[in-house]
Residue, then its C-alpha position, 0 to 999 in steps of 0.5 A: m498092363p499097357s506098356l507106358d513111356e515113362a519118361k513122358v509120363r514123368r514130364w506129363a506128370e511134371l508139366v501137371a503139377e507145374s500147373y497147380g504150382k507144385r514140383l514133382g519129387e518121388v512118386a511110386y506107382v506100386f501096381t498090385s492086385e485087387e485083393e491088396i487094393l481092398r486090404l489097403n483100403l480097410k486098413y488105412l481109410g476104413h473103406d470096404y471096397y476095391t477102387d482103381i487106385i489109392t494114393f498116399d500123400y508124402c508132400e512137403d509143401c509144394l514138394l509133391s511125394g507119394d506112393l499110388f497104388i493101383s490095381p490093373e485088374t481093376v483099370r481094365s474093367n473100369a475101361l471096358l465099362l467107360s468103352a476106353s483103351p486100357e492104356e487110356e484108363l491107366h493114364r486116367v488113373l496115373i494122373h489121378g493120383i498126381l491130381h491128389l497129391c496136387g491137392l484135388g478131392d474126390k469125395a465131398a460134394g463137387e470134387r467129383e465133378r472137378m476132379e474129372q475136369a481135371e483129368d480130361e484137361a491133363l489127359k489132353l496135355l498128354q495128347s500134345l506131347 
């Protein structure tokens, strides 16, 4: 895993949350194996496939709270596929989870495009910090 500037990532997540009228509360990033991601996907979501992140939402009103399970292996694989650095892809995945906690989806028609646009905007914000 690339090293993360935890204070910068937290400030970034706070700013993104604020842009959706939310406050950042307790958010845990849990780095785990592809196999654990698959197990969680099957058990809790009924999905029989690997993914880079699974977000468990414990938000209350405007306070964001959740557990974000991330597969570093999948992040690295996706970075290669997308011609991105592992650090860039990790940041995209981290903010993807925050955006889910803010209420954005990515499964229904049009949601994926909106999510990708929100990720792009958030990544630009990170570059400005």
